[in-house]
N, C-alpha and C positions, 0 to 999 in steps of 0.2 A: 492483669494479664497482660502481656504485649503485645500487640498482633501482629501479623507478618506485615513486613514491607510492602510496599506496593511498587510497583514500576515507578509510580511517580516521585513515591517517595524517594525512592533511590535516586532518581532524576536532579530532584528537587536538595535530597544532602549533600549532593557531589560538588568539595571543594575545587576540584582545578576542573573547569569546565573550557577553560582558554585551552588549555591542554590536548585536552579531547577534539576539541573544533577541530585544533592543527592536525594531529594523528588520522581523524577519521576519513577526510578525503584521499590519505595514502594507503588507509588498512584498506576501504572499499576500490579502488582502484586497482592496488595491487592483487586484493582477491577476486573481486570480481568484475574489473571492467580488459587490461588489461589479458591474463592468461586465466579466467577463470575454472579450465577446463583440468588445470596441471595443482599438483596437490601443492598447500600452500605453508602447512606446517604437516610433519612429520607425523605428529597424531591430530587429527582432525574429523569432525563428521564429515560427512561426503554426502549431504541429502541432495545440492546442487546436482552431481556426476548422474545421479539417478533421476530427478527432474528432467534433466535433460531428453532422458527417452519418451517421454511422456509427448503424449499430441496433444495435449490442452493445459491451460493457467491452472493452477488449483486455487478453489476462491480460498479467501482469508489467509491466504499467503505471500508474502513479497516478493518481486522480484527487480530487475532490472536489465534494459536492456537499450541498445541505438535505435534511436528511431526518424522516418523522417515523415513528417504529416503531408496529408493532401493540403494543397493552396496556399506551400508555406511563403507566399511571397504576401500573401495580403494577407497572416495572420500578425498582430501586434504584439505576440511574445509565442514561445511556443520550447518546449523541453526536449533537446534530443539525445537527453539522457535519464528517462525519467526513473523513477524508482515508486512502484504503484503497487497499493494491495488491492490484490484481485477483488474484485467482485462478482463477476462470471463473462462470458461467451454468450452473443447473440448476432444473430444473420438482419442488418439492416434490410428492413422492408423499403427503405425511399433507395438505398445506393446497391444494394446485393452484395457490399461488402461484410466478413467475417470479422463482427469487432470482439475485441479483450473489453470489458470497462472495468474502468478501478479509480483508487482513490491516489494521485498523484503526489506523495508525502511531502514533494519538494515543493512543493507550492504551498506549503504552511511552514511557518517560523518556525523556530524549533522546539519552545515550550507547548505549542499546540502536538507538534508529530508525539512529541512526550507523553501528553494527554491522551490522544488517539489510541496512540496503542497499550497507555494503561488503560482505557477502557476495554479494549478489543480482549486483556488480559485478563480484565475482570468477567465480560460476557462467554470468553469461548476460552479461559486457562485451562480445564483440561484436556482440550485439544492439542493447547500447542505443548504442554507438558509432557502429552503421550506423540508427540511427533520429533520432540526432544530424546525422549527414553529411546525412543525406536531407533533414531538416527545415530545415537551412541551405540546401538546393537547393529550396525551397520543395515538399515531399515527405512524406508520410506512411508509417511501415515500420507493420506492424499487428503483428509479432514472431511472427506465431500459428502457429511454428514450435518456441515455447518452450511453448505449450499443455499439450502431455504430461508437462512436467515439473514447472509449477506445480500440475498436479494431482493430480501423482501425490504423497499424503502420507509413503511411506515417503522419496522422493528430498527432498523440500521437511525433515520434521524430520531426517533424518541431517545435510542440510549447518546448517539456522539452529537446531537443538535440541540435536544430539550436538555441533559444531561451532561453533557458533555462543554456545551454552547462552542461547538465548533463551527458549525456551518460548512456540511460537508461539502458542498455542490460544488463549492468554490473549486476544488482540487479534481471533483469528478470527472476525467475524461473517458472519451474511446478512442479507441486505437485498431485502426486496421490491422490484421494480425500480417498480410502479405506484406506489409512494412515493417516489420518488426523485424529486428537485428541482431543475431548472437543473446537470446531470451536468456538469464541465469536466476535461478530461486538463492535470496537471499537465506541463511539456513537462521531456523529460531536463536542460535547462538549469539547470532551478531544483531539481532534488536536493540540493546542496549547503545550499541554505536550510532543508531542512525538518526535520534534526535539532532547527532551533532556532526554529523554529514550536511557542509554546504555545498547547494551544486555548482559546477563551474560551467555548465554547456547548457546554458540558456542562449537564445538569442534572441533580440529585441529589446528585451528591458533586464537589466540587473537583479538580483534574487532583494531587496533592499526596496525596490519598485513593486517588486511584486506582492511581498509580505505589508507592505503598506497599504497594497489595493484590498487587498484580501482584511485586514483590519477596518478599516473604512467599511466595507459589504458586508462584513458579518453578523453583525445585528439586523438587516434586513435578510440576507439569508435565510438568518435562526425564525427570524418573524414569517417568514413565506413558507418556511421548512414543513415535510410532508405528516410530519408530528399532529400537526397542528389541523388536518385532517382526522378529527378524531376515529372513526371507524376503519384506517386504512385500506378504504376500497380502492383508490387509484393505487396505492402501489402493490395489491394484490395483483390486480388487472396488469399491472408494467409487470410486475414477475411471470406470469407466463410466456414474456418474451425470451425466456434466458433456457440457453441449451444445460441440457442437464451436463455435470464434469463427465468429459472422455466420450459425452454418446451425442444422441444425438437430440 
């Protein structure tokens, strides 16, 4: 019996990746960057329109936005147009800023992005399927049920670091929500295009430099991952800082 193909299977079996790399930037630029809240196709999903009305970022979903970081002048590099897999929100005890924390997929090389999404689908597949189905019915699935999982760093590192050999912490970033401009939800139907997107709004360093930096540091990151803290105590303590989606 032939099993169902995974997201990674489909990525690896794609015969014309060069074409998709050329198309991906223009696709995201037209649909999500320039005028994200205008209809892109006559018949399309409408999740991004509904998500705009929410006062929180949905955990487990991917957003893009313009961003002006604090102390940009002293950062060696940063991304002015992140594409972020949302972990959660919290109030920083040090600065008092309302922070959105997530994994900036732009900091990961193409195949690593495909591996990340593949694992996310394998863990939260039912939730994404439900979101896709609800979107087809003109409804929005918040996926609040997975909040405790994506904010549990022992769980996340066990799956993405230990199992997927990704090295999550390289791409984890905190974003001051006050500095986020025009956030837009990337719809589930467009996840297959995410790996092929090559960012063009890095400041300080080009994508190739950042990907090389990631590859050089990945082994050490995985070695020091929260997954190596077997009982997950530190991760559970850290989890308490996160706000419930849409609540305090």
